[in-house]
gemmi code that builds the backbone of each chain (N, CA, C; Angstrom):
import gemmi

chains = {
    "A": [
        ("MET", (-11.947, -20.881, -4.074), (-11.615, -19.509, -4.192), (-12.793, -18.651, -3.373)),
        ("LYS", (-12.229, -17.540, -2.732), (-13.063, -16.846, -1.944), (-13.115, -15.178, -2.508)),
        ("PHE", (-14.128, -14.562, -2.578), (-14.179, -13.182, -2.975), (-14.519, -12.295, -1.685)),
        ("PHE", (-14.069, -11.098, -1.815), (-14.446, -10.131, -0.823), (-14.694, -8.724, -1.516)),
        ("GLU", (-15.670, -8.193, -1.374), (-15.932, -6.860, -1.896), (-16.458, -5.798, -0.932)),
        ("THR", (-16.080, -4.636, -0.912), (-16.755, -3.679, -0.110), (-16.593, -2.178, -0.828)),
        ("SER", (-17.442, -1.472, -0.422), (-17.293, 0.177, -0.797), (-18.030, 0.959, 0.172)),
        ("TYR", (-17.456, 2.174, 0.265), (-18.129, 3.206, 1.112), (-17.473, 4.569, 0.637)),
        ("SER", (-18.253, 5.492, 1.317), (-17.706, 7.004, 0.962), (-17.174, 7.660, 2.094)),
        ("PHE", (-15.945, 8.361, 1.887), (-15.378, 9.178, 2.966), (-16.034, 10.495, 2.787)),
        ("ASN", (-16.274, 11.355, 3.888), (-16.592, 12.657, 3.871), (-15.389, 13.611, 3.762)),
        ("SER", (-14.688, 13.461, 2.743), (-13.377, 14.411, 2.578), (-13.091, 14.304, 1.042)),
        ("SER", (-12.471, 15.338, 0.651), (-12.061, 15.492, -0.796), (-11.220, 14.332, -1.348)),
        ("TRP", (-11.197, 14.278, -2.588), (-10.288, 13.072, -3.086), (-8.802, 13.520, -2.754)),
        ("ASP", (-8.405, 14.748, -2.923), (-7.061, 15.327, -2.509), (-6.610, 14.826, -1.181)),
        ("ALA", (-7.492, 15.147, -0.284), (-7.162, 14.778, 1.230), (-7.184, 13.364, 1.446)),
        ("THR", (-8.174, 12.626, 0.811), (-8.215, 11.027, 1.002), (-7.012, 10.416, 0.428)),
        ("THR", (-6.565, 10.778, -0.677), (-5.435, 10.110, -1.340), (-4.105, 10.441, -0.563)),
        ("LEU", (-4.045, 11.622, 0.113), (-2.851, 11.942, 0.817), (-2.829, 11.020, 2.043)),
        ("ALA", (-3.951, 10.721, 2.574), (-4.073, 9.687, 3.695), (-3.582, 8.395, 3.331)),
        ("CYS", (-3.753, 8.022, 2.185), (-3.215, 6.717, 1.600), (-1.669, 6.609, 1.691)),
        ("TRP", (-0.870, 7.762, 1.671), (0.457, 7.741, 1.797), (0.974, 7.851, 3.272)),
        ("ARG", (-0.034, 8.632, 4.003), (0.385, 8.736, 5.411), (-0.255, 7.801, 6.326)),
        ("LYS", (-0.950, 6.726, 5.781), (-1.653, 5.866, 6.519), (-0.900, 5.191, 7.658)),
        ("TYR", (0.376, 4.788, 7.419), (1.169, 4.114, 8.553), (2.251, 4.923, 9.017)),
        ("PRO", (2.675, 4.947, 10.258), (1.939, 3.997, 11.189), (0.686, 4.679, 11.797)),
        ("ASN", (-0.151, 3.784, 12.275), (-1.408, 4.337, 13.128), (-1.611, 3.142, 14.126)),
        ("ASP", (-2.284, 3.618, 15.212), (-2.239, 2.539, 16.377), (-3.361, 1.612, 16.141)),
        ("LYS", (-4.152, 1.691, 15.077), (-5.115, 0.490, 14.811), (-4.433, -0.591, 14.124)),
        ("THR", (-3.359, -0.426, 13.467), (-2.767, -1.566, 12.605), (-1.266, -1.974, 13.072)),
        ("PRO", (-1.237, -2.308, 14.295), (0.272, -2.616, 14.754), (0.864, -3.852, 14.089)),
        ("HIS", (-0.138, -4.650, 13.335), (0.583, -5.661, 12.555), (1.333, -5.232, 11.248)),
        ("VAL", (1.192, -3.976, 10.862), (1.899, -3.494, 9.823), (3.155, -2.842, 10.310)),
        ("LYS", (4.402, -3.502, 10.038), (5.646, -3.201, 10.828), (6.283, -2.096, 10.088)),
        ("HIS", (6.528, -2.412, 8.747), (7.064, -1.254, 7.918), (6.558, -1.246, 6.501)),
        ("VAL", (6.621, 0.050, 5.862), (6.226, 0.188, 4.418), (7.417, 0.891, 3.778)),
        ("GLU", (7.966, 0.078, 2.923), (9.043, 0.830, 2.093), (8.696, 1.139, 0.624)),
        ("ILE", (9.174, 2.170, 0.186), (8.943, 2.558, -1.302), (9.898, 1.902, -2.113)),
        ("LEU", (9.711, 1.064, -2.966), (10.558, 0.288, -3.704), (10.920, 1.197, -4.921)),
        ("SER", (9.850, 1.750, -5.559), (9.972, 2.422, -6.890), (9.046, 3.550, -6.971)),
        ("ARG", (9.445, 4.606, -7.544), (8.447, 5.700, -7.766), (8.756, 6.484, -8.978)),
        ("GLU", (7.904, 6.802, -9.887), (8.124, 7.420, -11.080), (7.001, 8.348, -11.510)),
        ("LEU", (7.279, 9.468, -11.885), (6.263, 10.436, -12.361), (6.314, 10.565, -13.908)),
        ("ASP", (5.188, 10.082, -14.664), (5.326, 10.023, -16.128), (5.186, 11.535, -16.511)),
        ("PRO", (6.229, 12.135, -17.182), (6.116, 13.320, -17.501), (4.966, 13.918, -18.662)),
        ("THR", (4.731, 12.797, -19.318), (3.680, 13.149, -20.456), (2.214, 12.971, -19.903)),
        ("THR", (1.980, 12.032, -19.115), (0.603, 11.684, -18.635), (0.339, 12.349, -17.368)),
        ("GLY", (1.521, 12.675, -16.564), (1.286, 13.137, -15.295), (0.885, 12.168, -14.187)),
        ("ILE", (0.982, 10.826, -14.588), (0.528, 9.867, -13.597), (1.745, 9.517, -12.896)),
        ("LEU", (1.368, 9.191, -11.564), (2.264, 8.883, -10.591), (2.286, 7.512, -10.278)),
        ("LYS", (3.397, 6.804, -10.366), (3.389, 5.242, -10.339), (4.300, 4.933, -8.981)),
        ("THR", (3.749, 4.036, -8.247), (4.538, 3.598, -7.029), (4.569, 2.281, -6.615)),
        ("GLU", (5.622, 1.768, -6.243), (5.497, 0.478, -5.805), (5.941, 0.408, -4.463)),
        ("ARG", (5.320, -0.315, -3.396), (5.704, -0.353, -2.181), (5.802, -1.886, -1.560)),
        ("LEU", (6.692, -1.985, -0.690), (6.672, -3.297, 0.062), (6.198, -3.092, 1.426)),
        ("ILE", (5.193, -3.932, 1.760), (4.604, -3.770, 3.049), (4.970, -5.065, 3.865)),
        ("ILE", (5.534, -4.822, 5.065), (6.020, -5.894, 5.863), (4.988, -6.034, 7.118)),
        ("VAL", (4.384, -7.231, 7.182), (3.386, -7.325, 8.045), (3.740, -8.671, 9.122)),
        ("SER", (3.450, -8.371, 10.350), (3.812, -9.541, 11.303), (2.759, -10.600, 11.167)),
        ("GLN", (3.185, -11.844, 11.165), (2.198, -12.949, 10.909), (1.325, -13.139, 12.028)),
        ("ASN", (0.017, -13.506, 12.052), (-0.693, -13.956, 13.001), (-1.521, -15.110, 12.666)),
        ("VAL", (-0.737, -16.159, 12.294), (-1.545, -17.335, 11.834), (-1.266, -18.484, 12.852)),
        ("PRO", (-2.084, -19.301, 12.960), (-2.413, -20.372, 13.974), (-1.086, -21.278, 13.740)),
        ("ARG", (-0.586, -21.840, 14.874), (0.634, -22.673, 14.825), (0.508, -23.694, 13.978)),
        ("ILE", (-0.647, -24.377, 13.838), (-0.836, -25.427, 12.973), (-0.492, -25.062, 11.552)),
        ("ILE", (-0.861, -23.889, 11.117), (-0.606, -23.679, 9.779), (0.965, -23.184, 9.466)),
        ("THR", (1.597, -22.374, 10.538), (2.929, -22.116, 10.380), (3.657, -23.336, 10.367)),
        ("LYS", (3.345, -24.358, 10.984), (4.065, -25.530, 10.863), (3.952, -26.332, 9.732)),
        ("MET", (2.836, -26.360, 9.042), (2.507, -27.023, 7.980), (3.415, -26.376, 6.740)),
        ("VAL", (3.377, -24.987, 6.838), (3.932, -24.297, 5.573), (5.397, -23.963, 5.772)),
        ("GLY", (5.896, -24.035, 6.949), (7.205, -23.656, 7.439), (7.031, -22.281, 8.051)),
        ("ALA", (7.629, -22.045, 9.298), (7.148, -20.802, 10.044), (7.964, -19.709, 9.408)),
        ("GLN", (7.102, -18.584, 9.286), (7.795, -17.505, 8.875), (7.217, -16.271, 9.765)),
        ("GLU", (8.256, -15.483, 10.310), (7.753, -14.394, 11.181), (6.836, -13.320, 10.498)),
        ("GLN", (7.389, -12.854, 9.323), (6.845, -11.823, 8.599), (6.489, -12.129, 7.183)),
        ("ALA", (5.374, -11.439, 6.899), (4.862, -11.744, 5.612), (4.987, -10.493, 4.839)),
        ("TYR", (5.266, -10.580, 3.553), (5.664, -9.417, 2.476), (4.601, -9.363, 1.580)),
        ("VAL", (4.243, -7.999, 1.409), (3.028, -7.740, 0.348), (3.808, -6.807, -0.650)),
        ("LEU", (3.264, -6.881, -1.939), (3.865, -5.920, -2.909), (2.702, -5.222, -3.406)),
        ("GLU", (2.791, -3.839, -3.457), (1.667, -3.040, -3.783), (2.139, -2.165, -4.908)),
        ("TYR", (1.400, -2.072, -5.928), (1.511, -1.112, -7.125), (0.417, -0.117, -7.197)),
        ("SER", (0.666, 1.229, -7.358), (-0.366, 2.064, -7.462), (-0.240, 3.116, -8.604)),
        ("GLU", (-1.209, 3.630, -9.029), (-1.159, 4.756, -9.994), (-2.061, 5.799, -9.595)),
        ("VAL", (-1.553, 7.133, -9.484), (-2.474, 8.253, -9.147), (-2.662, 9.129, -10.583)),
        ("ASP", (-3.815, 9.293, -10.991), (-3.960, 10.147, -12.107), (-4.640, 11.488, -11.651)),
        ("PRO", (-3.919, 12.603, -11.478), (-4.445, 13.564, -10.949), (-5.366, 14.351, -11.794)),
        ("SER", (-5.233, 14.256, -13.156), (-6.316, 14.761, -14.085), (-7.625, 14.061, -13.959)),
        ("SER", (-7.673, 12.904, -13.971), (-9.074, 12.125, -13.860), (-9.462, 11.909, -12.335)),
        ("LYS", (-8.600, 12.254, -11.422), (-8.780, 12.044, -10.012), (-9.166, 10.561, -9.791)),
        ("THR", (-8.094, 9.748, -10.080), (-8.258, 8.222, -9.783), (-6.994, 7.712, -9.196)),
        ("LEU", (-7.186, 7.101, -8.035), (-6.101, 6.311, -7.478), (-6.477, 4.814, -7.356)),
        ("THR", (-5.450, 4.126, -7.912), (-5.758, 2.751, -8.066), (-4.485, 1.926, -7.420)),
        ("LEU", (-4.984, 1.081, -6.594), (-3.771, 0.154, -5.818), (-4.214, -1.347, -5.995)),
        ("ARG", (-3.157, -2.008, -6.496), (-3.295, -3.482, -6.576), (-2.199, -3.917, -5.665)),
        ("SER", (-2.421, -5.183, -4.990), (-1.485, -5.743, -4.250), (-1.529, -7.309, -4.145)),
        ("THR", (-0.543, -7.974, -3.940), (-0.507, -9.437, -3.692), (0.529, -9.761, -2.810)),
        ("ASN", (0.419, -10.846, -2.108), (1.265, -11.316, -1.161), (2.575, -12.140, -1.910)),
        ("LEU", (3.697, -11.919, -1.142), (4.926, -12.419, -1.860), (5.304, -13.725, -1.051)),
        ("THR", (4.923, -13.835, 0.253), (5.290, -14.972, 1.072), (3.940, -15.937, 1.207)),
        ("MET", (4.272, -17.124, 1.327), (3.277, -18.179, 1.729), (2.319, -18.258, 0.444)),
        ("LYS", (2.916, -17.871, -0.687), (2.028, -17.887, -1.970), (1.489, -19.275, -2.372)),
        ("ASN", (2.382, -20.247, -2.137), (2.096, -21.549, -2.564), (0.936, -22.034, -1.656)),
        ("PHE", (0.680, -21.347, -0.559), (-0.266, -21.866, 0.495), (-1.537, -20.975, 0.286)),
        ("LEU", (-1.471, -19.810, 0.069), (-2.558, -18.856, -0.048), (-2.312, -17.725, -1.006)),
        ("ALA", (-2.881, -17.583, -1.974), (-2.545, -16.215, -2.847), (-3.618, -15.236, -2.638)),
        ("VAL", (-3.425, -14.124, -2.258), (-4.384, -12.901, -1.930), (-3.906, -11.797, -3.073)),
        ("THR", (-4.876, -11.439, -3.912), (-4.879, -10.271, -4.649), (-5.866, -9.272, -4.197)),
        ("GLU", (-5.514, -8.110, -4.223), (-6.436, -7.020, -3.897), (-6.329, -6.052, -4.694)),
        ("HIS", (-7.559, -5.209, -5.042), (-7.754, -4.107, -5.923), (-8.536, -3.031, -5.242)),
        ("ILE", (-8.014, -1.891, -5.185), (-8.771, -0.726, -4.547), (-8.658, 0.544, -5.464)),
        ("THR", (-9.836, 1.295, -5.410), (-9.732, 2.433, -6.206), (-10.403, 3.504, -5.102)),
        ("TYR", (-9.855, 4.715, -5.434), (-10.556, 6.041, -4.793), (-10.761, 6.885, -5.937)),
        ("THR", (-12.105, 7.450, -5.986), (-12.440, 8.236, -6.955), (-13.461, 9.291, -6.283)),
        ("PRO", (-13.560, 10.464, -6.792), (-14.441, 11.493, -6.099), (-15.978, 11.098, -6.399)),
        ("LEU", (-16.723, 11.434, -5.593), (-18.312, 11.109, -5.749), (-18.685, 12.375, -6.731)),
        ("GLU", (-19.313, 11.775, -7.845), (-19.665, 12.765, -8.959), (-20.571, 13.858, -8.490)),
        ("SER", (-21.516, 13.536, -7.757), (-22.598, 14.627, -7.333), (-22.079, 15.344, -6.190)),
        ("ASP", (-20.994, 15.032, -5.397), (-20.445, 15.841, -4.360), (-18.921, 15.531, -4.257)),
        ("PRO", (-18.105, 16.548, -4.820), (-16.639, 16.297, -4.773), (-15.904, 16.488, -3.495)),
        ("GLU", (-16.840, 16.824, -2.402), (-16.331, 16.786, -1.187), (-16.321, 15.376, -0.482)),
        ("LYS", (-16.826, 14.392, -1.302), (-16.771, 13.105, -0.816), (-16.028, 12.211, -1.701)),
        ("THR", (-15.591, 11.038, -1.274), (-14.568, 10.179, -1.974), (-15.117, 8.853, -1.790)),
        ("ILE", (-15.254, 8.106, -3.009), (-15.715, 6.642, -3.051), (-14.452, 5.825, -2.997)),
        ("PHE", (-14.664, 4.786, -2.017), (-13.600, 3.782, -1.845), (-14.107, 2.521, -2.352)),
        ("LYS", (-13.474, 1.795, -3.240), (-14.089, 0.375, -3.735), (-12.836, -0.534, -3.495)),
        ("GLN", (-13.223, -1.589, -2.845), (-12.101, -2.676, -2.503), (-12.663, -4.105, -2.868)),
        ("ASN", (-11.853, -4.734, -3.585), (-12.140, -6.274, -3.865), (-10.925, -7.158, -3.763)),
        ("ALA", (-11.078, -8.263, -3.368), (-10.025, -9.155, -3.075), (-10.282, -10.645, -3.470)),
        ("VAL", (-9.364, -11.332, -3.965), (-9.654, -12.662, -4.237), (-8.635, -13.380, -3.391)),
        ("LEU", (-9.185, -14.433, -2.649), (-8.129, -15.400, -1.921), (-8.227, -16.787, -2.520)),
        ("SER", (-7.127, -17.399, -2.810), (-7.280, -18.750, -3.317), (-6.190, -19.625, -2.785)),
        ("ALA", (-6.426, -20.704, -2.269), (-5.495, -21.782, -1.856), (-5.568, -22.939, -2.845)),
        ("ASP", (-5.407, -22.609, -4.002), (-5.193, -23.624, -5.204), (-4.366, -24.623, -5.023)),
        ("GLY", (-3.248, -24.352, -4.439), (-2.209, -25.271, -4.329), (-2.441, -26.284, -3.236)),
        ("MET", (-3.509, -26.285, -2.489), (-3.736, -27.073, -1.469), (-4.617, -28.187, -1.802)),
        ("MET", (-4.718, -29.335, -1.132), (-5.714, -30.321, -1.332), (-7.243, -29.651, -1.102)),
        ("SER", (-8.081, -29.960, -1.761), (-9.349, -29.217, -1.689), (-9.960, -29.279, -0.239)),
        ("ARG", (-9.881, -30.391, 0.417), (-10.562, -30.099, 1.667), (-9.789, -29.135, 2.544)),
        ("PHE", (-8.430, -29.101, 2.526), (-7.685, -27.945, 3.370), (-7.934, -26.554, 2.723)),
        ("ALA", (-8.203, -26.564, 1.225), (-8.305, -25.202, 0.662), (-9.456, -24.465, 1.147)),
        ("THR", (-10.515, -25.061, 1.336), (-11.767, -24.368, 1.750), (-11.626, -24.036, 3.204)),
        ("LEU", (-10.916, -24.873, 3.950), (-10.689, -24.391, 5.377), (-9.893, -23.156, 5.556)),
        ("ILE", (-8.682, -23.248, 4.669), (-7.620, -22.244, 4.759), (-8.267, -20.954, 4.252)),
        ("GLU", (-9.084, -20.999, 3.118), (-9.687, -20.001, 2.476), (-10.718, -19.229, 3.488)),
        ("ASP", (-11.457, -20.017, 4.249), (-12.598, -19.517, 5.028), (-11.812, -18.747, 6.222)),
        ("TYR", (-10.772, -19.271, 6.782), (-9.945, -18.700, 7.778), (-9.293, -17.330, 7.313)),
        ("SER", (-8.705, -17.476, 6.069), (-8.023, -16.362, 5.761), (-8.956, -15.207, 5.330)),
        ("LEU", (-10.143, -15.530, 4.905), (-11.117, -14.473, 4.611), (-11.571, -13.818, 5.924)),
        ("LYS", (-11.787, -14.531, 6.976), (-12.097, -13.934, 8.290), (-11.014, -12.916, 8.651)),
        ("VAL", (-9.683, -13.317, 8.515), (-8.550, -12.578, 9.027), (-8.573, -11.211, 8.029)),
        ("PHE", (-8.825, -11.519, 6.691), (-8.572, -10.331, 5.697), (-9.893, -9.472, 6.130)),
        ("LYS", (-11.029, -9.853, 6.451), (-12.073, -8.887, 6.732), (-11.761, -8.176, 8.060)),
        ("ALA", (-11.247, -8.818, 9.039), (-10.882, -8.190, 10.203), (-9.798, -7.057, 9.979)),
        ("ASN", (-8.759, -7.356, 9.225), (-7.806, -6.513, 8.769), (-8.376, -5.289, 8.199)),
        ("ALA", (-9.423, -5.607, 7.248), (-10.002, -4.424, 6.478), (-10.692, -3.578, 7.477)),
        ("ILE", (-11.340, -4.083, 8.475), (-11.909, -3.264, 9.408), (-10.994, -2.214, 10.225)),
        ("VAL", (-9.949, -2.807, 10.717), (-8.940, -2.070, 11.541), (-8.214, -1.116, 10.544)),
        ("GLY", (-7.940, -1.752, 9.309), (-7.398, -0.826, 8.225), (-8.186, 0.526, 8.130)),
        ("LYS", (-9.408, 0.313, 8.034), (-10.287, 1.575, 7.747), (-10.263, 2.525, 8.972)),
        ("LEU", (-10.254, 1.931, 10.291), (-10.171, 2.557, 11.290), (-8.926, 3.512, 11.581)),
        ("GLY", (-7.847, 2.913, 11.122), (-6.530, 3.442, 11.092), (-6.490, 4.597, 9.978)),
        ("PHE", (-7.111, 4.224, 8.863), (-7.149, 5.227, 7.859), (-7.844, 6.521, 8.139)),
        ("GLU", (-9.052, 6.180, 8.862), (-9.928, 7.412, 9.155), (-9.112, 8.256, 10.166)),
        ("GLN", (-8.421, 7.624, 11.169), (-7.617, 8.436, 12.206), (-6.573, 9.423, 11.453)),
        ("VAL", (-5.886, 8.676, 10.434), (-5.028, 9.754, 9.791), (-5.682, 10.572, 8.953)),
        ("LEU", (-6.735, 10.510, 8.352), (-7.751, 11.231, 7.529), (-8.066, 12.461, 8.399)),
        ("GLU", (-8.476, 12.113, 9.544), (-8.942, 13.142, 10.427), (-7.863, 14.062, 10.893)),
        ("ARG", (-6.664, 13.471, 10.942), (-5.459, 14.389, 11.224), (-5.192, 15.383, 10.195)),
        ("ILE", (-5.257, 14.913, 8.926), (-5.103, 15.687, 7.832), (-5.891, 16.654, 7.676)),
        ("LEU", (-7.331, 16.446, 7.870), (-8.407, 17.248, 7.766), (-8.222, 18.443, 8.897)),
        ("SER", (-7.903, 18.093, 9.915), (-7.644, 19.076, 11.082), (-6.512, 20.166, 10.727)),
        ("GLU", (-5.508, 19.467, 10.179), (-4.229, 20.334, 9.660), (-4.719, 21.192, 8.627)),
        ("GLN", (-5.521, 20.860, 7.699), (-5.969, 21.697, 6.700), (-6.928, 22.722, 7.170)),
        ("ARG", (-7.782, 22.406, 8.178), (-8.765, 23.429, 8.722), (-7.764, 24.564, 9.452)),
        ("ALA", (-6.855, 24.152, 10.109), (-5.869, 24.922, 10.875), (-5.058, 25.895, 9.863)),
        ("GLN", (-5.041, 25.484, 8.559), (-4.251, 26.272, 7.530), (-5.186, 27.572, 6.883)),
        ("VAL", (-6.412, 27.048, 7.067), (-7.327, 28.122, 6.283), (-7.697, 29.182, 7.333)),
        ("PRO", (-7.411, 30.506, 6.975), (-7.788, 31.516, 7.878), (-9.225, 31.666, 7.954)),
        ("LEU", (-9.779, 31.976, 9.104), (-11.237, 32.011, 9.334), (-11.697, 33.384, 9.092)),
    ],
    "B": [
        ("MET", (7.193, 6.128, 9.856), (7.422, 4.723, 10.184), (8.806, 4.389, 10.094)),
        ("GLU", (9.180, 3.587, 10.925), (10.642, 3.004, 10.905), (10.932, 2.182, 9.622)),
        ("SER", (12.137, 2.423, 9.204), (12.530, 1.632, 7.985), (13.018, 0.207, 8.352)),
        ("ILE", (12.969, -0.813, 7.455), (13.338, -2.097, 7.818), (14.987, -2.034, 8.061)),
        ("SER", (15.587, -1.002, 7.631), (16.883, -0.693, 8.002), (16.874, 0.474, 8.968)),
        ("SER", (17.045, 0.227, 10.316), (16.762, 1.244, 11.168), (17.590, 2.556, 10.783)),
        ("GLU", (18.801, 2.207, 10.236), (19.885, 3.466, 10.020), (19.374, 4.259, 8.766)),
        ("CYS", (18.352, 3.800, 8.209), (17.618, 4.511, 6.929), (16.398, 5.391, 7.365)),
        ("THR", (15.995, 5.136, 8.502), (14.837, 5.794, 8.917), (14.805, 7.416, 8.751)),
        ("PRO", (15.887, 8.014, 9.136), (16.034, 9.541, 8.967), (15.834, 9.863, 7.523)),
        ("LEU", (16.517, 9.063, 6.727), (16.387, 9.349, 5.166), (14.979, 9.082, 4.652)),
        ("LYS", (14.330, 8.195, 5.257), (12.946, 7.753, 4.778), (12.161, 8.953, 5.171)),
        ("GLU", (12.248, 9.188, 6.500), (11.342, 10.271, 7.008), (11.455, 11.664, 6.256)),
        ("GLU", (12.858, 12.098, 6.037), (13.106, 13.317, 5.206), (12.428, 13.147, 3.826)),
        ("TYR", (12.533, 11.952, 3.171), (11.981, 11.873, 1.946), (10.331, 12.015, 2.076)),
        ("GLU", (9.809, 11.319, 2.904), (8.330, 11.273, 3.012), (7.792, 12.512, 3.312)),
        ("LYS", (8.516, 13.272, 4.094), (8.044, 14.720, 4.507), (8.031, 15.545, 3.250)),
        ("CYS", (9.130, 15.429, 2.416), (9.125, 16.138, 1.120), (7.974, 15.693, 0.187)),
        ("PHE", (7.811, 14.347, 0.075), (6.853, 13.758, -0.719), (5.418, 14.249, -0.367)),
        ("ASN", (5.026, 14.141, 0.830), (3.631, 14.526, 1.275), (3.300, 15.876, 0.911)),
        ("LYS", (4.334, 16.962, 1.155), (4.145, 18.248, 0.826), (4.057, 18.366, -0.554)),
        ("TRP", (4.912, 17.894, -1.334), (4.698, 17.956, -2.799), (3.653, 17.330, -3.488)),
        ("TYR", (3.287, 16.306, -2.945), (2.022, 15.562, -3.460), (0.730, 16.538, -3.316)),
        ("SER", (0.626, 17.038, -2.100), (-0.597, 17.979, -1.832), (-0.390, 19.298, -2.626)),
        ("GLU", (0.723, 19.891, -2.430), (0.944, 21.227, -2.914), (1.383, 21.337, -4.359)),
        ("LYS", (1.894, 20.311, -5.090), (2.354, 20.534, -6.318), (1.667, 19.441, -7.389)),
        ("PHE", (1.938, 18.243, -6.915), (1.544, 17.202, -8.039), (-0.092, 17.127, -8.243)),
        ("LEU", (-0.865, 17.443, -7.123), (-2.124, 17.265, -7.198), (-2.683, 18.581, -8.015)),
        ("LYS", (-1.787, 19.581, -8.078), (-2.379, 20.842, -8.832), (-1.809, 20.801, -10.334)),
        ("GLY", (-1.129, 19.648, -10.713), (-0.795, 19.606, -12.122), (0.677, 19.605, -12.373)),
        ("ASP", (1.542, 19.889, -11.216), (3.039, 19.900, -11.510), (3.576, 18.499, -11.936)),
        ("LYS", (4.272, 18.583, -13.004), (4.691, 17.160, -13.513), (6.206, 17.034, -13.261)),
        ("GLU", (6.882, 17.669, -12.299), (8.235, 17.585, -11.981), (8.208, 17.045, -10.490)),
        ("ASP", (9.126, 15.911, -10.416), (9.116, 15.332, -9.068), (10.344, 16.090, -8.272)),
        ("ALA", (9.933, 16.921, -7.349), (10.798, 17.809, -6.621), (11.573, 16.964, -5.622)),
        ("CYS", (11.136, 15.740, -5.186), (11.848, 14.896, -4.100), (12.649, 13.848, -4.495)),
        ("LYS", (13.069, 13.899, -5.835), (13.616, 12.708, -6.480), (14.991, 12.391, -5.888)),
        ("GLU", (15.848, 13.520, -5.597), (17.033, 13.264, -4.949), (16.996, 12.528, -3.685)),
        ("LEU", (16.101, 13.040, -2.804), (15.884, 12.408, -1.469), (15.573, 10.896, -1.594)),
        ("PHE", (14.660, 10.709, -2.621), (14.089, 9.277, -2.705), (15.384, 8.456, -3.084)),
        ("ILE", (16.255, 8.914, -4.016), (17.374, 8.085, -4.433), (18.217, 7.719, -3.243)),
        ("LYS", (18.303, 8.648, -2.385), (19.310, 8.547, -1.282), (18.561, 7.401, -0.297)),
        ("TYR", (17.407, 7.634, 0.072), (16.598, 6.681, 0.794), (16.691, 5.212, 0.218)),
        ("ARG", (16.478, 5.183, -1.032), (16.186, 3.957, -1.738), (17.630, 3.242, -1.741)),
        ("LYS", (18.791, 3.908, -1.879), (20.087, 3.417, -1.885), (20.321, 2.850, -0.608)),
        ("CYS", (19.985, 3.498, 0.450), (20.254, 3.099, 1.824), (19.559, 1.787, 2.239)),
        ("ILE", (18.355, 1.611, 1.645), (17.615, 0.228, 2.131), (17.966, -0.830, 1.198)),
        ("SER", (18.786, -0.634, 0.068), (19.030, -1.603, -0.949), (19.644, -3.047, -0.452)),
        ("SER", (20.587, -2.711, 0.436), (21.198, -3.972, 0.896), (20.302, -4.945, 1.640)),
        ("THR", (19.562, -4.314, 2.528), (18.587, -4.952, 3.310), (17.488, -5.603, 2.584)),
        ("LEU", (17.079, -4.881, 1.551), (16.068, -5.513, 0.810), (16.581, -6.746, 0.005)),
        ("GLU", (17.850, -6.787, -0.447), (18.477, -7.877, -1.135), (18.737, -8.960, -0.108)),
        ("SER", (18.902, -8.662, 1.076), (19.029, -9.839, 2.090), (17.762, -10.608, 2.306)),
        ("THR", (16.573, -10.008, 1.951), (15.366, -10.612, 2.095), (15.168, -11.835, 1.015)),
        ("GLY", (16.021, -11.778, -0.035), (15.889, -12.774, -1.013), (14.498, -12.618, -1.915)),
        ("LEU", (13.887, -11.680, -1.716), (12.679, -11.577, -2.446), (12.732, -11.091, -3.814)),
        ("SER", (14.053, -10.637, -4.307), (13.772, -9.838, -5.686), (13.239, -10.709, -6.755)),
        ("LYS", (13.480, -12.097, -6.847), (12.866, -12.767, -7.943), (11.427, -12.839, -7.769)),
        ("THR", (10.945, -13.131, -6.538), (9.524, -13.049, -6.219), (8.883, -11.878, -6.584)),
        ("ILE", (9.476, -10.751, -6.163), (8.916, -9.341, -6.738), (8.680, -9.308, -8.065)),
        ("ASN", (9.798, -9.634, -8.866), (9.717, -9.569, -10.386), (8.634, -10.531, -10.795)),
        ("ASN", (8.531, -11.672, -10.381), (7.447, -12.511, -10.822), (6.065, -11.949, -10.475)),
        ("ALA", (5.963, -11.263, -9.433), (4.633, -10.670, -8.958), (4.090, -9.559, -9.719)),
        ("ARG", (5.130, -8.846, -10.273), (4.866, -7.418, -10.858), (3.715, -7.565, -11.934)),
        ("PRO", (3.916, -8.510, -12.855), (2.765, -8.531, -13.986), (1.275, -8.607, -13.396)),
        ("HIS", (1.186, -9.453, -12.288), (-0.054, -9.773, -11.584), (-0.714, -8.452, -11.041)),
        ("ILE", (0.013, -7.429, -10.784), (-0.612, -6.239, -10.197), (-0.420, -4.917, -11.037)),
        ("GLY", (-0.004, -5.354, -12.260), (0.075, -4.287, -13.250), (1.194, -3.431, -13.276)),
        ("SER", (2.171, -3.788, -12.481), (3.549, -2.959, -12.387), (4.395, -3.154, -13.518)),
        ("GLY", (4.852, -1.965, -14.130), (5.746, -2.133, -15.256), (7.231, -1.868, -14.743)),
        ("PHE", (7.474, -1.721, -13.461), (8.727, -1.482, -12.921), (9.671, -2.772, -13.061)),
        ("THR", (10.980, -2.439, -13.038), (11.960, -3.393, -13.312), (13.043, -3.303, -12.268)),
        ("GLU", (13.929, -4.123, -12.166), (15.038, -4.083, -11.166), (15.841, -2.665, -11.492)),
        ("GLU", (15.871, -2.297, -12.788), (16.734, -1.171, -13.161), (16.165, 0.050, -12.758)),
        ("ASN", (14.695, 0.376, -12.889), (14.127, 1.677, -12.739), (13.590, 1.825, -11.271)),
        ("LYS", (14.270, 1.298, -10.304), (13.746, 1.380, -8.853), (14.030, 2.819, -8.339)),
    ],
}
model = gemmi.Model(1)
for chain_id, residues in chains.items():
    chain = gemmi.Chain(chain_id)
    for i, (resn, *xyz) in enumerate(residues, 1):
        res = gemmi.Residue()
        res.name, res.seqid = resn, gemmi.SeqId(i, " ")
        for name, pos in zip(("N", "CA", "C"), xyz):
            atom = gemmi.Atom()
            atom.name, atom.element = name, gemmi.Element(name[0])
            atom.pos, atom.b_iso = gemmi.Position(*pos), 0.0
            res.add_atom(atom)
        chain.add_residue(res)
    model.add_chain(chain)
structure = gemmi.Structure()
structure.add_model(model)
structure.setup_entities()
């Protein structure tokens, strides 16, 4: 089992940052993300919490030896569930892979909250667990190490793409505010 | 972004446009009424047969508890 954890702050309000989550794709930094479909969405009328389920379709970029071992699949599917609580200003996203699960299970947990001391900043926290439990142990470590490397690389390009979208949102908002 | 069923892309774009505007201008300001529900239903209906053809519905159902989702087949 391997763990990944990171956090940083964005120089943008929680409102703008969470909007960027919905507008993140497409961006030219993450061409591996092919489609994002909204499976379910529900607004709880009593709590005001917005619940969303999305299916993320990603093109595979795994070594041939691995696709041969587990059976080739061109596309990987990820299920994401999120809750936005506008009163406490919290966005929580959890996701898990739906394909190649017997080979490697990846679960990810992300939160966006405003920085208490400066509401014009937003704290992003991400953690992920990767586990190839179904594999023989000597392969498991190999697969987990490789997958962690891929996960980290995707996290970096994901952040770049996110920042690109966020910058677009902020400039749209600046254009709307009369000087 | 293109939908997995390309014929549903216009419906998806129309819905997302509505949602993004509603999210910033209404929802974040405390509005508890989903103004884009009709457009969502149309888009969701459009992609349903393609989704079914992926054969993932059982896998999705099994994965839901692991990510805290209380959604079921019925309330999509």
